[in-house]
N, C-alpha and C positions, 0 to 999 in steps of 0.2 A: 646351519639355519637356512631354510629356503624361503625367500621372501618374494612374493609376487606383488607388483605395484601397478595399479590402474591409474592412468593419467587422463583426466577429462580435458579434451582439447577441441575447441571449435572456433575460437577467436583469439588472435594474438599469440604471444609467446609465453605469457605469464605462467600457465599451469605447468607446461613441460619444463621450463627453467627451474621452477620451484621443486618439482619432483626430482629432477636431475641433481640438484644441489643436495637434496636429502639422500639420494642413492649414493652419491660420491662420499658423503660423510660416513654413512653406514659401512661402505666398503673399506674405507680407511680405518674404521674404528673397531669393527667386529671381525675377529679371525674366522675364516672358513665360512663366511656367508656367501650365498649365491642369490643373485637378484635378477629377475626377469621383469622388464618394464613393458607394459602393454599400453600403446598410445596410438592415436590417430594423427598426431602432429605432422604436418606436411614438411617440416624443416628439421626434424630430429636428426637427420643425417648431417646437418650443417654444424652441429655442436661437437665440441671436443669431448668425447665420451670417456668415462673411466675404462681402462683396459679390461676390467673384470665385469663390466656391465653388459648384459645382452638385452635385446628388445624384440618384441613382436610388433610389427607395423600393421595397424588396422587401416582399412579404407577411410579416406578423409570425409568428415562431415563438416560443412561450412555453415556459418551463421552470419546473416547480414546485420546491419545496425539496428533493425527492428526485432532481431532475435529469431527470425525464421530459419529453420534448419533445412538443409538439402544436401544430397551427395555432391561433394566438391569437384570430383574429377570423373567418376564413373557415370556412365549414361544409364543409371538405374534409379528406381524410385528411392525415396528416403527410407521407406519401410523395408525394402529388400536390402538396402545397404546396412541398416541397423541390424537386420536379421543375420547378415553375414558377419558383422562385427561380434554379435552376441555369441555365435557359434565358435568363432576363433578364440574368444575370451574363455569360454567354457572348456574348449579343447585344451587350451594352455593349462588351465587349472587341473584338469583330469590327469594330464601326463606329467606336469611339473610337480604336482602334489605339494603345494606350499604349506609351510608351517604357519606363515602369517600372510594375510592379504591386506595391503594398505591401499585404501580407496580414496581418491581425490574428489572432494567436494560434494558429489551427489551419491546418496546412500544406495540407490538402485542404478547408478550410472546414467549415461546419456540415453534418454528415451527408454529407460528401464532395461538397458541392454545387459545389466549385471544380474538381473533377477534369477535367471536360470543357474548362473554360476553360484550365487549365494545359496540357493535352494539345494543344489548338488552338494556343496561343501557341508552344509548343515546336516544333510541326510547321510552322506557317505564318508565324510572326513570331519566329524564334529570337533576334533581336537585342533583344527585350524583356527587360529585367533584372527578375528576381523577387526580392523582399525580404520576409522574414518578420519581423514585429515581435512580440517576446515581452515580456510584463511581467516584473517581477522574480521572481515566484513563480507557478507554475501550480497546483500541488497537492503533496501529499506525494510523495516520490520514487518509492516503489513503485507508487503509483496512476498517476502520470504515465507512468512507464516502461511499465507494463502497457498503458495506453491507446495510447501511441505505437507499441508493437510490434503490437498488435491492428489498428490502423488504418494501419500501414505508413508512419507519419509520418517515421521515420528515412530510409527509402528515398526518400520524396517530397522531403525536403530535399537529399539527395545528388543526385538526378536533376534537380530543377527549379530550386532556389533558388541565387542568387548570394551572398546575404548573410543573416545572422541578426542583427538589431539587438535587443539586450536593454536595456530601459529600467529598469535597476537596477544594482547593484554586486555584484561577486563577493564582496566582503567581508561583505555582508549575506546573500546566498544565491547560491551558485555553480551556475548551471544546468548548466554543462559537466560538473561532477562529480556533482551531485545527480541529473541525468537521464541520465547515462551516455552522453554524446555520443561518437561515434566520432572518430578523428583527422581524417577527411575533413570532418566537420561542424564540428569545433573550428576549423579553418582559416577557416571562414566567419563565425565568431561575433565580434561587436563589442559589448562592454559600453559603453553610452552614458551611464550614470548615470541619475538620476531626473529627472523632468520638473518644472522650475521653473515655477510658475504665475505668470502676470502679475498685476499689481495690478488690483483691481476698478474699476468705473466711478465709484464714490463713495468718499470718504475715510471712515475709521472715525468721525471726529467728526461728519460729516454723517449717517451712519446712526444714531448714538446720539441726535442731535438729532431725527431723524425718529421714532425710537422713544420719545422723551421720557424718555431715561435721564439721571438727574441725575448730576452729577460724583461724588457720594458713593455712588452705586449701582454694583453689579456686574452685568455682562451675561453670561449663559451662552447659547451657541448650541447647540441640540440638532439634529443632522442624521443620519438613517440612510440618506443617499444616495437611491436611487430609491424606497425605502420599501416594497417588496414584502414584506420580512420585518422591517420596522422597528418594528412595533407594540409588541413586548415591551420594547424599549429605551425608547421614549417613555413607555409606560405605567408602567414601573418608575420612571422619573425623576419623573413626575407624582405617583406615590404617595409617593416620598421627600420631595418638597418641599411637597406639599399639607398634610401633617400638621404642618409646622413653623411656629411663630410667631416663632422667634428669627432667621429669615433673611428678614425683610421687605425688606431692602435689596438682595436678589438678584432681578433680573429675568431672565426666560427667554424666548427666542425659539425656537420649535420649528418646523422646516421638515419636514413629514411625508413629503414625496416624492410625485411624481405617480402612482406605481404602487402606492401603498398602497390596498387595497380600501376602497370607499366606506363600508362599515359600520364599519370600524375607524377611519377618519378622523372619522366622526360621533361615535363613542364617545369619542375623545380630545378632540374639540372640546367635548363636554358637560362634561368634567372641567375643561378649561382655562378655559372661560368663567366659571366660578364663582370664579376666583382672578385678581385684577387683576395679579398678578405674572407671569402666563403670557400669551403671545401666540403664536398658532399660524397658520401658513399652509401652503399645499400645495407651492409651488415658486417658485424664483427662478433665473434664469439668470445671476445675479451673486452667487452664494453667497460668493465670496471677499471681497467688500466687507463682508458681514456677519461673516465670520470675522475680518477685520481689526478690526472694532468690538468683538468679544467679548473678555472677560477670560479665559474658559475655553471650550473646545469639548468637547462630548460627542458621540461619533460611533462608527460602526463602523470597520472597518479596510480599507476599499476603497482601491485604489491611488491614485485621484485625490484622495480626501479626505486621505489621509496626505501626499501631495505638497503639498497646499495648506497643511496644518498646518505642515509642515517649511519650506515656502517663506516663511511668515510668522513662523516660529520661535515658534509659539504653544504655550501650555500646553493639554493635552488629556487627557481620560479616554476611553480606547478600549475598546469592547466588540465583539470581532470576530464575524462570522458563522462558523459551523463546518460548515454544510451548504449545498449538496451537495459542496463542495470545502473544503479546509482552508487555502487560500491566505491568507485574512485572519488566521487564527489563527497561522500561521507568521510572517507579517509582524509581527503585534502582539508576539509573543514575542521575535523577534529584535531589533526596534527598541526595545522597552521595556527590553531588557537593556542597551542603550546609553544609557539615561536620556533618551530622546527624548520620552516621554510615559508616563502611567500606564495600566496595562492591567488589566482585570478579565475573567476567563474567564466566558463566559455561563452556565456551569453553577454558578458561584459568585455570580451577580448577584442582589442583593436591593435593595429600596428603601433600606435602611439603609446598606449599604456603598457604594452609588452616591452617596448624599447625602454621606457622610463623605469620600469621595475627591474629589468636586467641591469641597466646602468647603475641603479641604486645599489643592487647587490654587489656589483663589481667594485664600487667605490667604498664599500665598507672596509674599515681598517683591518679587521680580522679576516683572514682567508677562510678559516673554518668556523663552524659553530662552536659554542661552548661545549665541553664534554657532556655527553648525554647520560649522566650517571643514573637518571631515573628511568631510562628506557631499557627494557629487557631485550637483549639481542642473543639470548642463549638457547634458541629453539632447537638447534641441531643436537647438542648433547642431551637435551631432555627427551627428544624423540628417540634417540638411541637407547636411553635408559628405559623408557616405557616399553619399547619393543623387546628389549632384552628381558625385562621382568616378565612380560607375557610369555615369551618363548621358554623361559626356565621355570614356568609353572607357578609364579607367584600370584596369579589370578585364580579365582575359583573355577573349577571345571564346568564347562558349559554343557548342559544336558542335551542329549540327542532328541530329535523329534519324537521318538518312541516313548520317551519319559514324560512327554507333555500330555495334557488332556486331549482326548480324541477330537473334541470340537475345535480346539485351538489349532491342532494340526490341520484339520480340514480347512479352516479359515486361511491358514498359511498357504496351503497348496492352491486353493481357489484364487487367492490373491496373486500368486505367482503366475497362474494361467491367464488371469485377466490382465 
């Protein structure tokens, strides 16, 4: 089985971490599978990759907090950078000849950079099965529907894709209803549940020993994910705990994230170094080991972080990002209403209420949440099952463009060119 994976990456670590977890599971579960991952993530080389996973690195596209895109490192226009990425993706498909293409989040890719590849596969290799992977929540319903209509994503799914795999639960957020999927699209949708995270490389006790945490002390892990917009959360946390003398038995490990601007990391380090209860580092590719060691976690509400918290059944205080999309805010609101963690809206965030909420969590008698029997965390085996079924031909044969009506084919080609 030859699987090509496209990872949409412009902001943070969420997409690449999710796709790497899927790739690892597939490589461990399916004999003789070959996977090539195509990604623009600027930190993909920092992760511990599966020894049988290879990747094509695309030029980086960055996105600011308002959502504006631009070339991150190259001194070229956004349009030229997207064109270069598009050519690299198509060239990979032409020569790798995938049996399946797994696309993350955007049916046509970032700035429609997948259009030529999809059109090529449909015309020249129609037996290739196309699968769209959607996280549990994209954005507010009206925003997502408007974007999908503008970019013709609904038509793209109807024309090109064989499956839509949603790594979430309809009980938390029903993308079918929220995003107004047609009946044609609904038939392709499979809710797979959330992604259970594997245990880390080290035990919690080993981590606590390395950090010199005494049995009588509490450990708080503070992590804003990639860190591009994590400064306020960490700064607020440091302000709250720096002024307290009554919480000397609380130690804090702060992982700022590799994408936090250097000046902000320096400012946080200056504050942290004056307090022996604070320890700060930039990045670890084994964050889940530190989560296991922690008594409470302070984080944003990114998909991967929340899955890790739930997989470990950990107590947490979550402060979601609200821009440029409200995915994290919706996730935090929905899941906190189920009692899965404590939620503070960023507009209400202060050093005082963050301190109070963290201490409240630390003082709970139970270290872990109650077993989450109602939460489905079996996305990975379901993804493997769906891809295997597609590969072994359990889905209906997808017709080639020559079998379609001439006017529909013309519309397809013109849409691709436009």
